[in-house]
Each structure stands twice: as structure tokens, then as C-alpha cells.
N, C-alpha and C positions, 0 to 999 in steps of 0.2 A: 504492498499498499504506498504512495506516494502523493501529497495533498491529498488525502483522503479521498481518491481515485483507489478504487477496488476496484483491480481487473479483469480477475478470474472470476465468475457466479454462477452455480450447479449446485439450486435447491433443492434442484432433483435426484439428486443424488444421493442418499444416504449419506453416507463416508464423510462425504463434506459438508452437509448439513450437519450434522452430531458433532465433528471435529474442532468447527468454526462456524459454521453458518449463521447457525440458530445461532450465540451469543449475539453477533453481529448484527442479526435480523431484529428480537429485541430491541435492544438499542437504539434504533434507530426508531423502531416503531414507539418507543419512549415519548422521542422527543417528536417525529411528527405528531403524532395526542396532543404533548402541551402548542404547537402552532395550531394547527388545527381548531383546537380547541378556542384560542383567542379571537383566531379569523371567525370563526361561529360570533362570538359573543363582539366582533365587530360592527362583522352582518346581520344582526337581528339590534341593532343598538335605538334603531328611530324604535321597535314595539316599548322598546322602554322609556325613550323621549317625548314618546307621546302624550304617558303619563303624566311626563309633570307641567301639560300644555295645558296649560286654565284659558277661560275664558279671554284673559286679560292677554290668550297671541292672537286672538282675531284665526280662527283652525275648527271649522267645524267637523263632524265626522268625516264626515266622505273627502274631506281634503286631509283628514288623519291615518286613513286608508289605505291611497295613493301616494302617499310620504309612505308608505310601506313597502307601498305592494315597488315603486317605484323602488329602491334598494333591493327588491327581492328578482328582478329583470333585471337588471345589471349583476349579480352576485351570477347568473343562471348562464349568461348569454358571454359572462370574462371566463369562468371551465376551461368552455375549449381551447381558448390559447396556450390557459395553464394546463391544460394536459400536456402540452406537448413540448411546454418551456422547462419538462423534468427532462427527458431527454436529452434534450439542447444544449441543455447548462449546466445536468446534473439534478441528482435530488436534496445532497442538502446545502447545492449553491444555489437555488431556485427557494426554498427553505427561508435560509436569512432574504432572502433579497423580497420577498412576500409578503412575510413576517415586518420586516422594516418598513416594507408600504402600508402599512396599517398605521401606522402615527401618522400618515395624511385627515385620513378621515375624522381620525379622533381629535386631531390638533385643531380643526377647520372645525367639526359641531361645537370645540368646548370654548371657538371664538363668536361666532355667532346664537351659541342659548342663552336665549334671550328675547322679553317681549315689542317686540318690534319691527324687530328682521323680519322680511317679506320671505312672502311663500315662496317666490319663487328661490331664496337663496337657500329658504331647508328644505327646496326639492332638491337642487344641484347638489347638497353636504350630504344629503340620503342617498344620494347616485353614488357619490365617493365610496358609500362604506358598500359598495359591489365588491368591493377586493376583495373582502373578508369572505364573500362565499367559494374566491375562486379555490384559495387552501386548500380548500375539499378538493377535489377535480385534483389536483396537481398531488397533492399528499396520498388521494387512496393510487395515481396509477401511476406513484414512486414505491408505497406498499408493498400494491402486488406483485413488482419486480423483483424486491428480498425473499420470499415467502412462496415453496415450491401447493402443492394443487390441495392437498387432501388439507393442509392448512390455511388454506386462504381463506373458507366462511371465516375462521375463527380471527383471524391478522384483519381483515379489514369490518370484523364489524367490532373489533375490540379499538380501531384505528377513527367509525365512523364516529362510534359511543362514543367514545372518549373526545373525539372533536364537537357531538352534536350537544354535550353534555355542558359546552361553551353558551346557550340558548339558557339555561333557565340557571345559570351562573350569575350572566351578567342581569336578568331579571332579578335574584335576589342582592345583587348589588343595589336596585333600582331601589328596591321593598327598603333594605336597611339605611339606604336618606334620607326618601319618605318617612318611615315612620322614626325619625332620629331627626333630621336636618328639616325636614318640608319638604315639599311638592313647588318653592319656592331652590332650588340649589342645583340643577342638572347637573352642571359641571363639578360636583363630587365624586361624579362615576364617572364623567373622562379624566378626571385626575390621576383618578384609583392608575384605571390603564394604562397609559403614557408609560407605568414604568417595569410595566410585565409585558409590553409588547418589548421594549428591550432587550429583558432577562431572554424571553422563547428566540431572538434574534442570533442572541447570544450565546446560549445551548446549542442552536444544530449549530450557531459554524466550531463549536470545542465538542459535541461528541456524532455531529452525526456523518456520513460517505457515500462521495457520489458512485455510482454502477458503471462502468465504462462498458458491458458490453449492453446498456443499455440505449439504442438509435435511435434518432425517429425516421417511423421506414413509412413514407407518404403512400409504399403503394398496398399494407396494409389498412393505413389512415383508408384509403380509400374503395377498397374489398368492406373495412368496417361499413363503411355509410352507402354502397350498394346491398348488404347482405338484411335479409330481411328483420331477422330476428335483433337490431338494433335497433330496429327503431320501434321490433313489439316487443321490447327492453326497458328505453324507453320512457312506454306509453303504461307500462305496470310500473313502473317508478314518478311515474307523475300520481300515481295514486297511490304509495306507500310516503316517500321523499318527499313529494309535494305536501302533503297533506302537512304532515308534521311539518317545515318549513314554516305552513302556511298559517296552521295555523296558531304556532307558537309565535309570526310574527302581530298577528288576528287577537286573539285570545281574550287580552287586557281590555282590550277597543273591545270588545263585544261584550265585556262583563259590567264595562262603563257606559254604553248606549242602551244593551238592553233593559241590563239587570236593577242598571239604576250606584251601581258602586261605583263608592268615592275613590280615588289615588290610592291613595292607602291600603284598600278594600282589595282592589285588584288587584296589588301588585302581590298583596297575600297568595292573594287564590295564583299567579300566571307561572310562576316557575312550577309548579306542584307538576303538570301533565309532561310540558319536556322533559323533566327532573326524571320522569319513569317511564317516557320514551326512547331517552341514548343511554339509561342504563340496562334499558334493554335490551339493541343490541346487538351486545354479540350473547346472546341466549337467542336469537333470530338464527345469528349464524352458524353457530354450534347445532344449534337444530336441524341446520339445512346439512351439515356437514355429515350428518347420522342422519337421517329420515328420506334428505332428496328436500334441495330449495321452492319446487314445481309445488311439492305436496303443502308445504308449513307457505308460501307461498297465500296456494287457493285458500286453504282456511284461513288465514287472515284479511279473504279479503269479505271471503265469507260473514266472520267477525264483525268489520269493520264496517258492513250497511244495519248487521243490525245491532251496535252502537248508535251511528248513524240516526235509526228510528227513533229511538228513547230521544236521541239530541229534537228529534222532530216532534216531537209528544211533549220532551218538557216545557223547549221554546213556546210552543202553543198554548201550553196549560202557565207560561212566564213559572214554574215552581225551580226554583235556582239551585237545588237540592240535587233534583233528579238529571236537570243541564249537569253539573260538574261530573257526578256519576258518570254521565253515558261519554263525556268531555277527555273527561283523564280517559277512560277505559279506549277511546278512539287514539290517545298518542300516543298508551302502549301497543296494541296493535301496532301503529303505524310504526315503531320502534322494532320490533319480529318481522314485518316485510322487506322492513329497510336491510337487514340486516340479512333476509334469505333471499332476496331480488337479486341483491349484489355478488350471493354466491352464484345464485344461476350463472354469470357471466361468464368468469373460467371456466363453467363446467358444458356450460353448452359451445364454445369457440374447442372442447379439447372433443368435443360428441360429436364434430364436423368435423374435427381431424383424422380421428376413425371411421367416419364415415368414409374420407376420401382415400382411404387404403393406408394411411403414417402409423408407427410405429417407434414408438420408445420418444428420444434424443426429438426425431423432428419431427411428433403428433405435439411433444407439451413447447412446443418451440411456436409451432404455430399456435397455437390456443393464446402462449405467453402473446403475440403477436398484437391475435387480433381483439383478446380483450381489452388490453390495453389502448391499443387503438380506440375500443367502442367507449371503453371506462367514464374520458371525457364528454362526449359526446349525450348518453343516458343523462350520467347528470347533471350536464345541461338542461337536457329536454326537461324530465325531471323537476330541478328547479324553477323551472316554467310550473308545471303544477299551482308551487307555492305563489303567485302574480293571481295564478287564474281563480286563485279561491280569495286569494282580500280581494279582486276582481268583482265578488262575484256579492261575498258582504258587503263591498260596496252596494251593488247596484241593491239590491233587494235591503239596506236602510233608505236607501234614499227612496223605491217608490216603497214600500211597504212599514217602515219605519223599524222591524228586524230583519233579523236573521235568519226565518224560516226558514224563506223559497228558496237562501243562497245552501241550504243545509239538505233539500230534497233533491237538487242535481248534485252536492255530489251522496247521496244514497246512490241513483240512478248509473254517476260514474264508478263505482263499486262492483256494480251487478252487472256491469260492462269487462271490468276488470278479471269479477270471477270467470265469467266465461269464454274471458280470450287466457284464459289460462287455463284451464282444462279445455279448450279445443284446441293452442297449441304443443303444449308439455306431460297431455296424461290422457284426451281422450281416446292415443292408441299406440301404449307403448310398446305395443309385440311392433307395428309399424314403424313407430319409429326409431328401433333401437336399432342402431347401426353397428357393422359389422366389421373384427381388429380383422390380420392378420395373422393373432395366432389365436383364433374364437373359440378353435378346440381344445385347448389350456386353461385361454383366459376367461370370467363375467364377462359381459358387453355388456354395452353402456346406451342406456337410454335415455331418451331428455326426461321422463319420468327419475329420474335419477340425477339430474345436473342441483 
């Protein structure tokens, strides 16, 4: 290793993995989680800032939903270039840079967060926080390269879950500030995160590595774009991660707008759902490793539809306790689905490699190439689901004064996701079974097993 570049990396080689690969991969995972965690906090910063924006700011609920929707949009779009930056600049180098980039939106928010600032200025600063959403794509692409296929569900679930926890943490920080200093001091939240960003960048510089064998492959990117499974998984990820991030942004604002909660009351409840959804994401990955990502994803969507039905009832009955039960259940289920869908991605392309007659290293290389190339696109499209959720809430409150209409639309979406998962990956496991060159000695891999 020279200058933090690793020249040889073969995690599928069990001897290499046991002797040195696992130790290095786990170290990079830890500090990847730290940087991604801070990135998620900054990306969802405006889910907290809007709680500080009382009548003196002159921004109505629809305007607040648009602010957080803008942050969601930028964070989704920027995931695509962030995905390819890892291979271009190195995982360690890009993690340092992307962490330092978080200082820009945080510092800008510190300057403008006061009554009298124009709405256009708030909108521009909210857009800047989208760089935090990009951190997820580069982090997941980087960690995907470090771990063998049999460990990817656990590793990617832990990496994403640890990053997702940045959402409830920043909301807890907002609760602490509102509960102690009051709703007139949003700059205290921002002042706390500036040194944390510097620490994350420093740790990445000191303890992470670049993988020299990981190179951008324009051929793989083009092939991933043309592959129907990339778009199918992007759609399913809209249902899982899009729901998680969209609800994370909107939860506190819905509580304030529909149920009349004060900033302190809303902040005291907002963090619970994202926290549970983040903590359970590695469980979703582990269950997918054991039972198959498609099976876990299928029943997750069924349960999400059921939980949404509870939320629709509570919204119509104006029952806050029932609403909280249903909504928090949704968060937990999105976390499970986030873990299982991301586990499916490398498994799908591994199955396609076997279907093409590849074996051994050739199949593993093909699977890594295509899954790595597709992850950024899937993550970007999935995150757009968060934008759709906030726009749906905005329209629902504008037209009806409640979020009921939006929840009915979400329920229908989960039903479609259930049908797509079943039809593509589980309906015909025998027909979906792909042969290998060693079928007489090895079990065959089907899409139901991914």
C-alpha cells in the first residue's frame, strides 16, 4: 500500500479475505458510515430548520414542503456523478472531499437562518444541502467494492443504516435546541455540525483507503442503463428509500400542519420513526442474505400497504395516537425494504452472469461491474421518491388541508411495487432459474434467491 492506494483487492478469495481483506474492509466501512452519517444529517437539515420557522418568517406550509422537496431533488440528482467519482478519484479521496463539501450548505444556512431573509434565498440554501444526499451514492459504491458477495447484504445494510441514522440524529439535535434554548436559535444546530464535518473529513483522510482495481467502466455504465433490471430496481427503491427519506423530511411538518403540534411537540416525535427505520436497515440486509432479497422485499411492500391503510384511517379520524403507530410502522418497514432491495442488486447481476455461462472470477467481475454501475442510478431515482412524497403532501394540504389524499396515493404505489416484485422476481422461480457451467455439482441461482 502506497499513499493509501491498495493495488490488489480480491474479496472473493477466501484466503485473502481472512488474512487481510476483512480487516481493511471493516475499517473502511466504519469511517464510511461516519462520513455518510453526517451527510444524511446535512441533507435533511431543512426538515429541522422548518420547525424553527415561525410566523415571523412569512413562509406557509406549502412553501416549507417545497423547501424540503428542493433539498430532496438536488440530493437525488447529484447521486449520479458522486457514484462515478469513487472510481475516478478513489474512495478515500472522494470521501474526504465530499465531507468537506458539507461545510458549504451548513455555513450558508448559518448566515441566512433568520426572519427577514427572502424565500428565494432559503430555497437556494436548501438546494445546497443536496450535496449531503450525494454522499450516500459514493459511500455505497465504495463499500460495495470492498466486500464479497456473501457479505454485501450485511455490509451495505450497515453502511446505509449507519448513514440513515444521521436523519434522526439531526432531528434530536433540533429537539435539544428547541427544548433548551427555544425555537429562536436555529444557528445552534448549525454551529454544532461544522466541527463534526471537519472531524469526519479528517478521519477519512487518516483511516480510509483507495482501491486501485476499481476503475470507471463506461461500458458497464451503458450496459447498466440499458438493463431492464436497473430500472425495475430503481422503481422498487422509490417505494422503500424514497418513502424513508420523503417521510423523514415531512414527518415533523405534517405533525405541525395537520395535528397542530408546536415546534417542540413535533420535534419530540419526529426523530422516532427515522431512528427505528435506520437501525433496522442492516436487519433487512441480513434477512435478505438468509432468505433472499426478493422475498423480504415482497412482504415488506405488503406490510407497508397495510400500515398506510392505518395511517389513512387515522388521518380521516384525526387520531394522533393511531397515526403515530401507523407512521412509525411505515418507517420500520421502509428500513427493512431498504436493506433487502440493495442486497438484490449485486445478486441480480451475479445471476445474469451465470445465465450468460460465466463462472468463477469472470462471473464475479461481471456482477461487481454491473452492480456498481447501477447503484448510483438506482439510488438517484429512488431518492426522487422523496421529492414525489413531499410534492404529494404539498398538493394534498393545498387542496384538502390534510395529508389523507397523499397517503391514499402512497398506498396504491406500494400495491404496484408488490405486484412488480412478485411478477419479475418470484412468479416463476423455475423459469427464472439460470444455469451454470457446473450445474451438476453446484446449486443453481434463481432471481428468487437474490
